[in-house]
C-alpha positions in Angstrom: 23.3 15.8 61.2 20.9 12.9 61.3 17.5 11.4 60.9 15.2 13.1 58.6 17.6 16.3 58.4 19.9 14.4 57.2 17.5 12.5 54.5 15.8 16.2 53.2 19.6 17.6 52.9 20.7 14.8 50.4 18.0 15.4 48.8 16.7 11.3 49.8 13.3 12.2 49.6 13.5 12.1 45.4 15.7 9.2 45.3 13.2 7.5 47.5 10.2 8.9 45.3 11.8 8.0 42.1 12.6 4.6 43.6 8.8 4.0 44.0 7.9 5.4 40.9 10.8 2.8 39.0 9.1 0.2 41.2 5.3 0.9 40.3 6.4 1.4 36.9 8.1 -2.3 36.5 4.9 -3.6 38.3 2.8 -2.3 36.0 4.9 -3.0 32.7 5.3 -6.7 34.4 1.6 -7.3 35.1 0.1 -5.8 31.5 2.7 -8.4 29.6 1.4 -11.3 31.9 -1.9 -10.4 31.0 -0.7 -10.5 27.2 1.1 -13.3 27.7 -1.8 -16.0 26.7 -2.1 -14.2 22.8 1.4 -14.5 22.3 1.1 -18.4 24.0 -2.1 -19.2 21.1 0.0 -17.0 18.3 3.1 -19.1 19.0 1.1 -22.8 19.0 -0.8 -21.7 15.4 3.0 -20.5 13.7 2.7 -23.2 11.7 -1.0 -22.3 10.4 -0.3 -18.8 10.2 3.1 -19.1 8.0 1.3 -21.5 5.9 -1.5 -18.8 5.6 1.1 -16.4 4.4 3.1 -18.7 2.2 -0.7 -19.1 0.1 -1.4 -15.5 0.2 1.9 -14.6 -1.3 1.2 -17.6 -3.8 -1.8 -15.8 -4.5 -0.2 -12.5 -5.6 1.8 -14.0 -8.2 -1.3 -15.5 -9.8 -3.1 -12.3 -9.8 -0.2 -10.2 -11.3 -0.8 -12.5 -14.8 -3.3 -10.9 -17.0 -6.3 -12.6 -18.4 -7.2 -12.2 -22.4 -10.0 -9.4 -21.9 -12.8 -9.0 -24.3 -13.5 -5.4 -25.0 -15.7 -3.9 -27.0 -15.1 -2.3 -30.2 -15.7 1.3 -28.5 -13.4 0.6 -26.5 -10.8 -0.6 -29.0 -11.8 2.5 -31.0 -11.1 4.6 -27.8 -7.6 2.8 -26.5 -6.4 3.1 -29.9 -7.0 6.7 -29.5 -5.3 6.9 -26.2 -2.5 5.1 -27.7 -2.0 7.9 -30.2 -2.1 10.5 -27.6 0.0 8.9 -25.3 2.6 8.6 -28.0 2.5 12.1 -28.4 3.2 12.9 -24.9 6.9 11.8 -23.2 6.3 8.1 -22.8 6.6 5.8 -20.3 5.9 8.5 -18.2 2.7 11.1 -18.3 0.1 13.0 -15.7 -3.4 11.8 -16.1 -5.0 14.9 -15.9 -2.8 16.6 -18.9 -3.7 13.0 -21.1 -7.6 13.9 -19.9 -6.8 17.8 -21.0 -5.3 16.8 -24.5 -8.4 14.2 -24.6 -10.8 17.0 -24.5 -8.6 18.7 -27.0 -8.9 16.3 -29.9 -12.9 15.7 -28.3 -12.2 11.9 -27.6 -16.0 11.4 -25.6 -16.0 10.8 -22.1 -12.3 11.1 -21.9 -12.5 10.5 -17.6 -14.5 7.5 -18.4 -11.9 5.7 -21.1 -9.2 6.5 -18.9 -10.9 4.5 -16.0 -11.7 1.7 -18.3 -8.0 1.7 -19.8 -6.5 1.9 -16.1 -8.6 -1.5 -15.2 -7.8 -2.8 -18.5 -4.0 -2.5 -17.0 -2.9 -0.5 -20.3 -2.4 2.4 -18.3 -0.6 1.5 -15.5 1.2 3.5 -12.2 4.5 3.9 -11.3 3.9 4.5 -7.5 5.7 7.7 -8.2 2.3 10.1 -9.2 3.1 8.7 -13.3 1.9 6.3 -15.1 2.8 4.5 -18.4 1.2 2.7 -21.4 1.9 -0.8 -21.5 2.6 -1.8 -24.7 2.7 -5.2 -24.6 -0.9 -5.7 -23.3 -2.0 -3.3 -25.8 -0.7 -5.8 -28.5 -2.5 -8.6 -26.5 -5.5 -7.3 -25.5 -6.6 -5.0 -28.7 -4.4 -6.1 -31.6 -5.2 -10.0 -31.4 -9.0 -9.2 -32.2 
């Protein structure tokens, strides 16, 4: 057996096709890498600038986490006191907002949704990233009781 007959018998056509496919895929990958190489070189040249910007960004986040003292209205102050009492009746430190709003409606607190939103913005009600919330007692003392 010689020639094309031997190639067909030992799967030579398939092996040749797979070889062509591998070479073609490697060439396409190489051409893609070369076409995007300029972006990698730009990143490499400006790496010090990017590192500096990242450090400033993370330094800025630490400053944002500090709570500024807020001036609040008397009605907000009263609503916060009412919600503080409600939250104490729930199992603090974790509670769900729908349950809190339902309880606020039952005891006839006006505008419970808006008040809860204001309390979240004032960082008195803080999320724990698990779907629950807790009342920040230190923020409550700092913001409301010192006025």
